[in-house]
TIVO-207855 format. One record per residue (C-alpha): residue in one letter; x negated, y negated, z. Coordinates in steps of 0.25 Angstrom, whole numbers, padded with zeros to 4 digits, always signed. Layout:
AXYZ/...
This chain:
M-0020-0032+0105/E-0010-0043+0100/K-0012-0049+0087/E-0015-0063+0093/K-0026-0057+0102/L-0032-0049+0090/I-0033-0062+0082/N-0039-0070+0094/K-0049-0058+0096/T-0053-0058+0081/I-0055-0073+0081/D-0064-0072+0093/T-0072-0061+0086/L-0072-0069+0073/S-0078-0081+0080/Q-0090-0073+0084/L-0093-0068+0070/P-0101-0076+0059/Q-0094-0083+0048/D-0097-0072+0038/R-0091-0061+0047/V-0079-0070+0049/R-0077-0071+0034/E-0078-0056+0033/V-0067-0054+0043/N-0059-0065+0036/D-0060-0058+0023/Y-0056-0044+0029/A-0044-0051+0036/D-0040-0057+0023/Y-0041-0043+0017/I-0032-0037+0027/L-0022-0048+0026/K-0021-0046+0011/K-0020-0031+0013/Y-0009-0033+0023/E-0001-0043+0014/E-0002-0033+0002/E+0004-0022+0011/I+0015-0031+0015/L+0017-0034+0000/Q+0017-0020-0004/K+0027-0016+0007/G+0036-0027+0003/V+0036-0023-0012/E+0038-0008-0008/Q+0050-0013+0000/I+0056-0021-0011/I+0054-0009-0021/S+0061+0001-0011/D+0072-0009-0009/S+0074-0011-0024/K+0085-0004-0031/S+0077-0005-0044/F+0073+0010-0044/E+0086+0015-0038/F+0090+0021-0052/L+0079+0031-0050/K+0086+0037-0038/D+0097+0043-0047/E+0088+0047-0059/E+0088+0062-0062/E+0075+0070-0061/L+0069+0072-0075/Y+0059+0082-0071/S+0059+0093-0061/T+0048+0101-0054/E+0050+0112-0064/D+0046+0102-0075/L+0033+0099-0069/R+0030+0114-0067/E+0033+0116-0082/I+0024+0105-0086/F+0013+0110-0077/R+0014+0124-0083/C+0013+0119-0097/L+0001+0110-0093/N-0006+0122-0086/K-0004+0131-0098/S-0010+0121-0107/L-0022+0120-0098/Q-0025+0135-0098/
């Protein structure tokens, strides 16, 4: 169904409801709109960050710790718990 038809159908349905129910639908529609706006804002921020070169220096940073380092720490912790 097209957006315009859905809007008209919703308006027809709303016109049959009592005022307190129309308020509930309005509150829910406001909630959905705010949630949608937050999603758009979040995606925009993520895009800005991903396009940013601020953290580009991290790509060339050497690895300070290896998997073997983690294994050694785990072994030490395991021994101390026994």
